N, C-alpha and C positions, 0 to 999 in steps of 0.2 A: 504493500500500500504506500509506504513512504517513497519507494522508487517511482511509482506511478505519479504521485503528487509532484515529485521533483521534475518529471517530464512535462507537466502541464504548461509551465511558462514557455518552454521551448516550443511546444506544439502551438501555443497561442501566437508566439512571434512568427512562426512559419506560416500559419494561416493568415495573419495580418499582412505579412509581406506579399502573399499571393493576391489578396484582395486589393492592396494598394497598386500592385503591378497591373492588375486588370483594369483598375480605374484610370491609371495614367497612360496606358498603352493606346496608340492610335490604331483604329480598325484598319485592316488592310483594304486598299482600294480594289474593287472588283476587276478581275483580269479582262483585258480587251483583246479581241482578235480581228475585228474589222478595221482596216486602215483609215477609213473615213471617220469612224468613231474615235480613233486615237487622235486624229487631227482636231476634231470638234471638241473633245474633252480637253485637249491641250489649250485651246483658246478659252473655253469657259472656266478653266482652272485659274485664269488670271484675274478673276473678279475681285479676289481678296488680297491681291498683291499690293503691298505698300511701297516697297522700294525694290529696285533691281539694278544690276550692272551688267554690261555686255563688253566683251572683248572680241575683236575681229582680227583674223589673220588671213593673208592672201598667199596664193601659190601660183606658180606657172609664169608664163611670159605672154604679154600682149603685143601683137603686131600693130603698131600705130603708124599711120601713113606719114605723119610729119616728124615723129620722134624716134622712129625705128623700133627695135625690139626691146620692150620694157620688162625688166625683171620685177614682178610684183611682190616677191617674197620679202622685200624690205619695208613694205607698207604696213603700218599698224593703225588700228582703230580702237577706240574705247568710248564708252558712254555710261552715264548713270542717271537715274530718274527717281525722284521722290514724288509720288503721285499726290499724296495728301497736302504737301507744302507747295506743290506746283513748281518745283525747282528741278533743273536738269543741267547736265554738262556733256559736251561732246568734243572729242579730239581725233584728228586725222593727221598722221605724220607720213608723208609720201615723198621720200627723198628722190626716188627715181622719176617722179612726175615733176621735173624741173624744180625740185626742192620745195614742193608745196606742203604747207602746214595749215590746218584749219583748227581754230579753237572757238567753241560756241558755248554760251551760258544762257540759262533762263532762270530768272529770279525777280521777285517783286513786281510781277506783271510786265516785265520787259525782257527782251532777248538781246544778247550781245554776241557779235561774231567778229573774228579777226582772221585774216587770211595773209599768209606770208608766202613769198616765192613769186615766180613769174606770173602766175594766174591772178594775183591780187589786182593787177591793173585791168583785168578783163571783167571784174565784178562791179556793177554800178553802185556807187556810193561807198565802196570799200576803200580804206586808207591803209597802206602797208604798215603792218606791225602795230596798228591801233584798233581798238574795239569800236565797231559801229553799233549804235543802240537803235532798236526798233521796238514798237509796242507789240505785245502778244494779244491777238483777238480774244475777246471775252464772250462774244455771242456764239451762235451756232457754228461759226466758222473756226472755232477754237479746235486745233488738232488734238489736244489732250482730251477735251470733252468727247470728241468723236471717237477716239480710240477706246474710251471707257464706256461707251454705250453698247453693252454686251448683247442685248437683244438684236439690235441692228447689225452688229458685227457678225454674229452667228448666222443671221439670215443671209448676209452678203457672202459669208464663207461657204455656206451650203450651196448657194447659187453658183459660186465659182467652182466648187468641187464637181458640180453636175456638168459643168462645161469643159472639164478637163479633157483634152484630146487623147491623153494616155492615162490608163487607170493607175490609181495608187496601189502600191505593193507593200505588204508588210514583210520587211526583211527580218532575219533572225534577231532576237533580242540582243542588246549590246550593253556595254558598260559606259557610263558617263562619269569618269573618275571612279569613285567607290560605289556609285549608285547604279542600280539596275534600270535599264531604259528600254522602251519600245523604239523601234526604228522603222520609219515609213519612207519610201522612196518612189520617185517617178522620173521617167526620162521622156522629154518632148523633142521630137525630131524637127528639123528645119522645115520639112514639108507640112507638118502639123501646125507649126507656128504660122506659116504662110497661109494655110487654110483659114486660120482665125483672123489674121491681119494681112491683107493683100499687099500692104506697103512694106512689110518686113523684108529686110535684106540679110537676115541671119542665114548663114550657110552651114550651120553645125547643130549639134544636139545639145540640149540643156538638161542637166540632171539636178534634181532637187531632193535633198535628204532632210528629214526631221527626226530628232531624238527627243522623247518625252520621258520624264520620270515615271516609273511604274507605281511609285508610292502615292503620288498626288497629281499625276498627269501633267505637271508643269513642263513647258518646253525647256530642254537643257542645252540643245545645240541645233543649229540650222546651217545648212551648207548648200551652195549653188556652184556648179562647175559647168564650164562650156568647152566644147571641143569643136573648133571651127578651122577649116583650111585657111581662111583669109585672116582671121583674128588671132589664132593660136589656141593653145590649151591653157586654161587658167581657172581660178575659182576663189571663193571666199567662204570662210567658216566663222560663224558667230556663236560664241558660247555665252550662256546666261547664268547668273547667280542671283539669288533672291535674299530679301531681308538684310540688306547691307546698309551701312551708315553712308548717307549721301550729304556731303557738305559743299554748298555752293555760295559764293560771295560775289556781289557785283564788283566789277573792276573799279579801281580808284580813278578819280577824275583825270589824273595825268595820263591815263592809258586810254582815254576815250577820244575818238576822232571828233574834230570840231563840227 
């Protein structure tokens, strides 16, 4: 009897631990097999996103008529967005594109952009190495408001998926870092693009890949690659992380264009 009584506290702690674990665990998301469902769930999973960050990397070479064969692997892109505070920042560093660098900010109801390199002179209103300030629309034309109108966005997505000239394919499940991911892919040929847009001059295939987390369906990675006889073989991969700290400050007055 004494031994049984001594075991009671241990048993109580064990049962309590199991109960707490059950209460704190997140239910597993239902498994998906239809590639269209995976894409739709990926979009609708973004409704509760507060902040996110993206990084972009480029691969391959682009055949440019005026600039020759450009190595895109040196180009880097990054962005971050705080939806609740309506702040964002974007950076593009493209040394092989005539030393082009773009910095953009959105904070306090205004947007700021700065372009460095040869292309700075080609953008109306831009002043080299200075931020140009422009107001952010607050009515229905606000791109942030449009992007967060999930009902409208899903309707547009389903309409677009129905018009795809090439079906979505569910590729084997993959890893996104340490996370398990779904992988959806499709390839659209030049002829299919031409059938959709008679003015298209693309002479190669476009492959689109999407990876979404199996746990919460959120998009983890997005990639586009092009194989064209006239343009070359190149692509871009965008990786996304969520619930990050986003700090954006307006540029000081001495960095603003007059």
